[in-house]
N, C-alpha and C positions, 0 to 999 in steps of 0.2 A: 587540468587542475586536480582531478581525482587521483592521478598518478602521484602528484606531489603530496597530496594528503596521505595517500597510502604509504609512501616512502617515509614521511614524518611519523606516521603511526607505527610502522614496523621498527623504525630506529628507536623510538621512545620505549616501546615494549621490550626490545632486545636489551636496552640499557638499564631499565628500571624494574622489569618484572622478574622476581626471583624464581627459583625452582618451585614447582607446585607444592612440594612438602614444606618448604620454608614459608610459602604463602599461607598454608593452612595453620601453621604455628602462629603466624602473625595475626590471622583472623581470630584464632582462639584467644589471644591476649587482648585484642581489641574488644571482643564481646565480653570477656571477663571484666575488663575495666569499665565498659559501658553499663554493665549490670550493677556495678557499685555506684557509679557516678549519677546515672539517670534513674535507676530503680531503687537505689538506697539499700541494696543488699550488702551484707558483709562478705569478706573474702572466703570464709568457711562455707557460707551458703552457696556462693557461686561455684566453688570447688565441688560441692555436693551435687548441684545441677549438672555440672560437667561430667563428673564420674558416673552418675546414675544414667546419663544418656549415652555414655561412651560406646556401649556394646549394642545399642538399639538397632543398628544397621548391619548386624553380623550376618543374618541370613541373606539380606540384600547384597552384602559385599560378596558372598559366595556366588550368588546369582550373577553378579557382574563379572566375576572371574570366569565363570562358566560361559557367559556370552562371548567373552573375549577368546577363550580357549576353543570352544566348539566352533565359533565362526571362523577362526584361523584354520582349524583342522579341516573343515569342509573346503575352504578356499584352497588348501594345499593338495587336495585330491586331484588326480589327473583330469577327471571329467570336468570339475569346476574350473580348473586352470584353463582348459580349452574354451569353456564358455566365456570366461573373463577376457581371454585373448581375442576371441571373435568380436565381442562387444567393444573392446578397446580399439580394434582396428577401424572402427567406424569414425574415429577421430584422426584427421590427417594433419592437424596443426596443434600447437600447444593451447591456443585459445579454444579450439573446438574440444580439446580434452578437458579443459577446465569447466566448460559449459556442460559437457556430457556427465562428468562425475558429480556435478552439482545436481543435475536432474535425477540421476540414479539415486543419489542419497535422499533427495526430497521425496521421491516416490516410496522408497523403502521405509523412511521414517514415518510417512503418513500411514502406511500399512501397519507397522508395529515399531515402537521406539527401540526395543532391544535389537531387532534386526537392523534398523537404520543406523545404530551406533557402529556396527562393524562393517556393513557391506560397502559403504562409501570409501572407508579407509583401505579395504582390501582391493577395491576397484582402482583406487588412486595408485596403489603399488603396481598394479598391472599396467596402467597407463604410463607410469614412469619407465617401465621396461620397453614399451613400444614407441614412446616419444622422447628421444634423447634430450631435446631442448625444453622439456616440460619443467616448470618451476615446481619442485617437489613440495616445498613448504606451502605454497598456495594451493596445490592439488589437495593436500590433506586438510587445509583450512576450508576449502570449498566443500569437501566431503563432510566436514563437521558442520558447516553452515546449514546444510540440508536438514540436520537434526532438529532445527528450531521449529519445524512445523508439527512435531509429534503431538503436542497437546491439543492441536486442532484436528487431529486425525483419529483413526479407528481405535487407537489404544490410549487416547487421552484420559488420564485418571480422573480429573474433575468431572467432565461430562458423563463419564461412565458411572461414577459414584452416585451422582444425583439422579441418574436414570434407574437406579436399583431400589427395589422395594425395601423399606425399613432403614434407609441411610440416615445418618445422624442428624441431618437437618430436615428430615421429611416432615416433622411437625410444623415447620415454618414455611416450607415452599412446596411440599408434596413431592411427587415423583415428576421429574422434568425429562421428557423423552428426548432422545438424541436428535429428533427432527427440529427441536428448538435450540440445539447447541451445535453439535458436529455438522449437521446437515441444514442448519439455518442459512438463509440468504446472507446474513452478515458474515458468518464464519466461512462460507464458500467463497464469498467475495474477497475476504482477506487471504484465503489460500490461493485463489487465482492470482491475486496481485503478487504474493510472495513467490509463486512459481515463475513469475515473469521477472520480478525485480532482483531476486537473489542471483540467478544465473547471469543476469545482465551486469550486476555490480561486479561479480567475480570475473566476468569477461573484461570489463573496463579496467580493473586493477591488475590484470595480467602484465607482468613486466615486459618491456620491449626486448627484442632480440639482443643478446649480449649482456643483459642485466639479470637474467634468471639464475636462480640457485638450483642446480641439478643434483642428481645423485647417481652414483655408479650402479647400474643394474645388478652388478655382481654382489653388491651389499644387501640386496633385497632377498637373498636366500632362495634363488630359483630352484635349486636342487636340494631337497631335504628328504629325510625319511630313511628307513632301513632298506637295504637292497635284498634282504632275504638270505645273504650269504652267512655261513657259519657251519660248525660241525654237524654232521648228519647224526642226530640223536633224537630220541623221543621228545625231549623238551623242545628242541629246535623245530621239529616238525609241527608241534602244537603252536609254537609262537608264530609260525608262518602258515598256519592252516587257513585256507580260504573258506573252508566249510564252517569253522567257528565264527568267522566274521560275517559270512552270509546269513547264517542261522540267527545270530544275535541281531544283525541289522534288520532283517525281515521282521523278527519278533517286535522290535521297537516300532517299526513303521506300521505294523498291524494295530498297535495301540494308538498311534497317532491318528490312523483312519477312524478307529472307534471313537476317539475323543472328538474329532471334528464332526463326524456324521451321526454318532450315537449318543451324544450328550448335548446339553444346551449351554455348556460352559464356553466362555469367550476366549479369544486369543490372549494369552498372557506370557510372561517371561519364562515361566517354568516349561510350558509346552514348546516354546520356541527353542529353549536350550535342549529339551528332550529330543526334538526333531533333528536339530543340528548334530547332536551327539551320535545318534544312531545312523544318520546319513553319513557321518564321518567314518564310522566303523564299517559300514557297507561299502562305501566308495573307495576306501583305502585298500580293501581286499584282504589284507593280512594284519593280524594283531600287532606284529612287530612294526609295520609301517605306520599304523595308527598311533602307537605309543611314541614313536620317534617324533611324529608331528606334534603330539601333545607336549612332549618335553620342550620342543622349540617354542611353542606358544606360551607355556608357563613362565618362561624366562622374562616375558614382558608384563607379568601381572603384579609385580612387586608394588607398584605405585598404588594400585587399588587396595591391596591387602593392608598396607600401612596407613594410607591417608583416609580411607572411609570411616574408620572409628573416630578419628579426630573431628570429622564433619558431624558425626553423630553426637559427639560431645558438645560441639557448637550449637547444634539444634537443641540439645538438652538445656543449655544456658539461655538460648533465645526464648524458649517456651517457658521454662521454669521461672525465669526472672521476670517475665512479662514484657520483655523488650519488643517482641514481635507484635504484641497487642498494642503497646504504646505507639509504635511506629504506624500501625494501621489506623489507630484512632486519630492520629494527627492528620493524616490524609483525609479521613472522613470529615474532620472538623472544618476543612476549607472547601468542601465539595458542595455542588448544587446538583439538581437532577440532570443537568446537561453535562456536567464535568465529572460526576461520580465514576463512570466507566473509565475515563482517562486516568483519574487519580488512583483508582483501584488497580489499574494496570501498572502504573508507576510504583505504587507501594509494593505490589507483588514482585516486581522486578528487583527492588531493593532487598526485600525479605529473602528472595531466592538466593542471594549471594551468601546468606548465612544459614538458610534452611533449604538446601538443594534437593528437595523431595516434593514432587507435585502433590501427592496425597497428604504428606505431613503438613505442607504449607496450607492446604485447603482446610485441614482440621483447625489450624490456628486462626486463619483469616475469615473463614466462612461465617461464624456467628456475628462478627463485627460488620462485615461488608453486606451481608444479606439483610441485617437489621437496618443499616443505613439506607440500602436500596429500597426496602419496604417503606421507610419513612419519607423518602424522596420520590417514590413512584417509579423506580427503575425496575424493569423485569428481572427476576432472579436469574434467568438464563444468560442475560447480558452481563450481569455482575459476575456470574460464575466463569464465563468465558474471558472476562477481563482479567480475573485472577489467573486463569489457565495460560493466557497469552503472556502475561507479565512473568509468570514462572518460566516459561520456555524462552522468552526473549533474552534475558541476561545469562542463559546458559552459554551464549556465544563467548562470554568472557569469564566463565566459571570453569576452572580446570577440573572440577569434580566429574563432570560428564565427559570431558574430553579425554580422560585417562585411557579408556579402552582404545580409542582411535590413535592416541599418541603411542601407546604400547605397540600396536600393530605397525605403526609407521617408523618407530625408533626415533621419535623426535621429542622435544620438550615443549612445554606450554608456550614459552616465549617465541618459539619458531613459528607459531600460527596465530597467536592472539592479536598481533598487529593487523593482520588482514581481517580477522573476525571483528575487531573494533570498528572498522569501516562499515562492515555489513550491519553491525549493531546500530550504528547511527542512522543509516538509511532505512532499515526495516522498522526502527522505532517510530519514524514518521508515518510509515505505511500502517502500522498497527494502531497508532494513536488516531489517525484519521478514520480507519475502518471501525474501530470501537465507538467512535464519537458520532459518525455521520451515516454509516450504513444501516439500513432498516433491520 
């Protein structure tokens, strides 16, 4: 039965889901119209909200480009290629490969969401080289499905924000330690269930032999980078100098060591990018080889560069017009003490489709949901994690976060979203039950 559902889902998505850029244009017009019809704003006001928010994700967009580029550069080094090859050889069949890439992605995303975005896709590429009958689309979808645990992991923005002194809701809930959020029995129970259910679902929806969609390993760019050949000149010798790469790489890693052991700062996207960048310089050995790998990686970053500003504009309209608040208030109005976590989760999932930023979404929903939780006697930590899990849940069908993985894979959103939709439905039940019934 699940194979039939999966085929129907994949067929529907392939037929009706447009390109990710077309989708963001459509979402822009939907929110623009909703702001006028529901909130009563005029077209000039909505255009103002849109334009003022358009560049709000500019620094984040650059971070996302770098996580794609630096992750790809490290994965293309000889040392890392060998590591991926060794790990990939542990899978002897396509089904084993699907389970393995899902688990690798789950672990990586739990550790850090930026790392999780790229490592699964990179590993899926290596598996496709080792397993000729591996369904490449499902492998990338499985890698992306592991990303959904990030907000319940060590880099979850909502639990980390409310665990910080002086956060913007501290006057309402105080400081909430991670022992009540990330490491609470409820959250650990949800994570355990997802670590079992997601690989199982991906295993079950693996196409039978003869129906898989494979990829020619030659198209995955096995051999890339400069070979160091060229005229013997001072500039050529500098471009191929191992001394320059080694010195720069070591300098960067010295700072990483200081950051980890000499400061109290937590793991964030900047230090992940910094680490990957200097690892790439060090492991490629020569500046020319490093730059050749960067050039290959940048070719896949166009979707991030173009689309993220449009999502920032959508966020600007959602927040400026009050649409996000109206949507949240409606779910609160139908909630009880028992159902508030569930409806908070669902509302966060819907808002995430238009405000795909965990921190930004929390800023919008926190005042409403925490006030409702206080009135109904729901613990702030449970309310916060309901928002966190709702935010991460619908990432499965939100191309915003899939763009780095798709760029690495050379696929489009419609290639993987049919599989992700099946995972969304199953994990939605797991999350709803966990947030409602787990202590």
